[in-house]
Every structure is written in C-alpha cells, then in structure tokens.
MARVODREN-775290 format. One record per residue (C-alpha): residue number from 1; residue in three letters; x, y, z. Coordinates in steps of 0.2 Angstrom, whole numbers, plus 2048, in hexadecimal, padded with zeros to 3 digits. Layout:
 pos code east north  up
 NUM  ALA    X     Y   Z
...
// end
This chain:
 pos code east north  up
   1  MET  5FA   DB8 988
   2  ILE  605   DB0 97A
   3  ARG  602   DC0 970
   4  SER  608   DCB 97E
   5  ALA  618   DC0 981
   6  LEU  61C   DC1 96E
   7  SER  61A   DD4 96E
   8  LEU  625   DD5 97E
   9  ALA  632   DCA 975
  10  LEU  631   DD4 965
  11  ALA  633   DE5 96F
  12  ALA  642   DDE 978
  13  THR  64A   DD8 968
  14  VAL  648   DEA 960
  15  ILE  64F   DF2 96F
  16  THR  65E   DE6 96F
  17  LEU  661   DE9 95D
  18  ALA  660   DFC 95F
  19  GLY  66D   DFB 96C
  20  CYS  679   DF2 960
  21  GLY  677   DFF 953
  22  SER  67E   E0D 960
  23  ALA  68F   E05 962
  24  PRO  69D   E12 95F
  25  PRO  6A6   E10 94F
  26  GLU  6B8   E08 94F
  27  ARG  6C6   E14 94C
  28  TYR  6D6   E0E 944
  29  TYR  6E8   E14 946
  30  ALA  6F8   E12 93C
  31  LEU  70A   E14 942
  32  ASN  712   E20 935
  33  PRO  724   E24 933
  34  VAL  72B   E34 93B
  35  PRO  730   E42 92F
  36  ALA  740   E41 926
  37  PRO  74E   E4A 92D
  38  ALA  756   E58 923
  39  ASN  767   E57 91A
  40  ILE  769   E44 91B
  41  PRO  776   E3F 90D
  42  PRO  770   E32 901
  43  SER  777   E20 904
  44  ASN  775   E0F 8FB
  45  LEU  776   E05 90B
  46  ALA  76A   DF6 90A
  47  ILE  762   DF1 91A
  48  ALA  754   DE4 91F
  49  VAL  749   DE6 92E
  50  ALA  745   DD4 934
  51  VAL  736   DCE 93D
  52  VAL  733   DD9 94C
  53  ASN  72E   DD0 95C
  54  ILE  71F   DD8 965
  55  PRO  719   DD4 977
  56  PRO  70A   DC8 975
  57  ALA  6FF   DD3 980
  58  VAL  6FF   DE1 974
  59  ASP  700   DD7 964
  60  ARG  6ED   DD9 960
  61  PRO  6E2   DE5 956
  62  GLN  6DB   DEE 965
  63  PHE  6E5   DFC 96E
  64  VAL  6EB   DF4 97E
  65  ILE  6EB   E01 98C
  66  ASN  6F6   DFF 99C
  67  GLN  6EC   E03 9AC
  68  PRO  6F4   E09 9BC
  69  ASP  6F1   DF8 9C5
  70  ASN  6FB   DEF 9B8
  71  SER  6EB   DE9 9AF
  72  LEU  6E9   DEB 99C
  73  THR  6D9   DF1 993
  74  LEU  6D5   DED 981
  75  LEU  6CC   DFB 978
  76  GLU  6C0   DF3 96B
  77  GLN  6BD   E03 962
  78  GLN  6CF   E09 961
  79  ARG  6D9   DFE 956
  80  TRP  6E9   DFD 94C
  81  ALA  6E6   DFE 939
  82  ALA  6F2   DEF 937
  83  PRO  6FA   DE2 942
  84  LEU  708   DEA 94C
  85  LYS  714   DDC 947
  86  ASN  712   DE3 935
  87  GLN  711   DF6 939
  88  ILE  720   DF7 944
  89  PRO  72D   DEF 938
  90  ALA  725   DFA 92A
  91  THR  726   E0A 934
  92  LEU  738   E06 939
  93  SER  73D   E02 928
  94  VAL  737   E13 921
  95  ASP  73F   E1C 930
  96  LEU  74F   E14 92D
  97  SER  74E   E18 91A
  98  ARG  74C   E2A 91E
  99  LEU  759   E2B 92C
 100  LEU  766   E22 921
 101  GLY  762   E2A 911
 102  THR  75F   E1A 908
 103  PRO  750   E12 8FF
 104  ASN  757   E01 901
 105  VAL  74F   DFC 911
 106  THR  743   DED 911
 107  ALA  737   DE7 91F
 108  TRP  731   DD6 922
 109  PRO  727   DCD 91A
 110  GLN  730   DD5 90B
 111  LEU  740   DCB 905
 112  PRO  750   DD4 908
 113  LEU  759   DDC 8FA
 114  PRO  768   DD1 8F3
 115  THR  773   DE0 8F8
 116  THR  76E   DE0 90A
 117  SER  77C   DE3 915
 118  TRP  773   DE4 926
 119  THR  764   DDC 92E
 120  ILE  75C   DE4 93D
 121  SER  754   DD9 94A
 122  VAL  748   DE1 956
 123  ASN  740   DDA 966
 124  ILE  733   DE6 96D
 125  GLN  732   DE2 97F
 126  ARG  725   DF0 985
 127  PHE  718   DF9 97A
 128  ASP  70E   E01 988
 129  SER  700   E0E 985
 130  ILE  6FC   E19 994
 131  PRO  6EE   E24 98F
 132  ASP  6F1   E37 98E
 133  LYS  702   E34 996
 134  MET  70F   E2A 98C
 135  ALA  713   E1C 980
 136  VAL  721   E11 987
 137  GLN  72C   E06 97C
 138  GLU  73A   DFC 981
 139  ALA  744   DF2 974
 140  THR  754   DE8 971
 141  TRP  75B   DE7 960
 142  GLN  769   DE0 956
 143  ILE  772   DE4 946
 144  LEU  777   DD4 93C
 145  ASP  783   DD3 92E
 146  LYS  781   DC9 91E
 147  THR  786   DB9 927
 148  SER  779   DBD 935
 149  THR  786   DC0 941
 150  PRO  782   DCE 94E
 151  VAL  78D   DDD 94C
 152  LYS  784   DE9 958
 153  SER  776   DE8 964
 154  GLY  76D   DF4 96F
 155  ARG  75F   DF8 97B
 156  SER  753   E07 979
 157  VAL  746   E0D 985
 158  PHE  73B   E1C 981
 159  GLU  72D   E24 98B
 160  GLU  725   E2F 97E
 161  PRO  719   E3C 985
 162  VAL  707   E3C 97D
 163  GLN  705   E4D 975
 164  GLY  6F3   E50 977
 165  THR  6E4   E45 97C
 166  GLY  6DC   E36 974
 167  TYR  6E2   E27 96B
 168  ALA  6E9   E2F 95B
 169  ALA  6F5   E39 967
 170  MET  6FA   E28 96F
 171  ALA  6FD   E20 95D
 172  ALA  708   E30 959
 173  ALA  712   E2D 969
 174  HIS  716   E1B 964
 175  GLU  71B   E22 953
 176  ARG  727   E2E 95B
 177  ALA  72E   E20 966
 178  LEU  731   E15 957
 179  GLY  739   E23 94E
 180  LYS  746   E24 95D
 181  LEU  748   E12 95C
 182  ALA  74D   E13 94A
 183  ALA  759   E21 94E
 184  ASP  762   E17 95B
 185  ILE  763   E08 94E
 186  ALA  769   E14 940
 187  ALA  776   E1C 94A
 188  ALA  77D   E0A 94E
 189  ILE  77D   E04 93C
 190  PRO  78F   E03 935
 191  ARG  791   E0E 925
// end
C-alpha cells in the first residue's frame, strides 16, 4: 500500500514537472527611436531629458493590456526589455537629438552637460495598449531654462494605430507615438 502511494506521488511529481517545462518562452521588446528625418541642419543645442513620470499601473516589466471592461491584463511572457522609466527618456532623447540635429541630448540618469540650455520634463498620463488596435499615449510636458523656470508647456495626445498583429506591432506603435511626442517638444524648443 505504501509502495503504491509512493509510486502515485512520484508519478504526480513527474507530471507536474513536465508541465512546468512547457511554459512558453518570454519575449522582450524595446522602444527604439524613430528614423531620423532628412535634411535637418546641424545644431549645437544642449538639452537634458529629466526623469519621465509614468503611470504606476504600467510601470512594470510585463506588457499591460487594456481590456474593454476597463480592467488590465498583465502578460507574463510579453515583457519590456528594460523598465519603461528608463526606456522612455532614452528613446525621447535620441528622437530629440535626431529632430534637432544635435548630439548634445542627455537623458536621466545621465548628468546634463554643463552647456545645457533646456531641460525637458515629461509626465506620461496614459500609456495604453489595446491589442491589434492602437497604442494611446497622453502626456504633459514642460521646457525649462537654465534656472529651472518653465518657458513653454504643452499637452500631447496620440492614438497610434497598430500596424500588424502581435506584441511587436504594439511596441512599434508606442515607438511611433513617442516619436510624435518628441516632434511636439522639438517644435516648441526655442532656438
């Protein structure tokens, strides 16, 4: 009787461990800068992208998917390659560098250059992912001078369609929305 119970327990353990080995692999996605526009004249502007605030609900490694009933789903196997609080400022800084024709754009946590004229403060209020439909981003932003005095501010809202299916297409839609946010900010920076 004990031998049958041990055999049954061993079989259950083997089945359980076999099930663990069949979990789908995790996939990681990065937010890449948009391609550089053509014919941007070179500039020596120096700009710093400060800490970017992100909604706590999406500030996590997993993709957070918005559902029609206002609930959120965390996808364990679909993850950001790095925290959004790091990826978003890094992507914005490269986008701004390309749009303004300057290599002198830093992003938190990098220290600003001593010649920095403008600091960009961004508050992402929405970073919604609607599968196979759109990425929604809503942000307020400020441009601050050397004395940290705001000189311009704005609000940008983008509903970027997902081009294709799957989560790589969703990440690409967020990239394009960030590129448009960078374009709004670049257009407002005093030259």
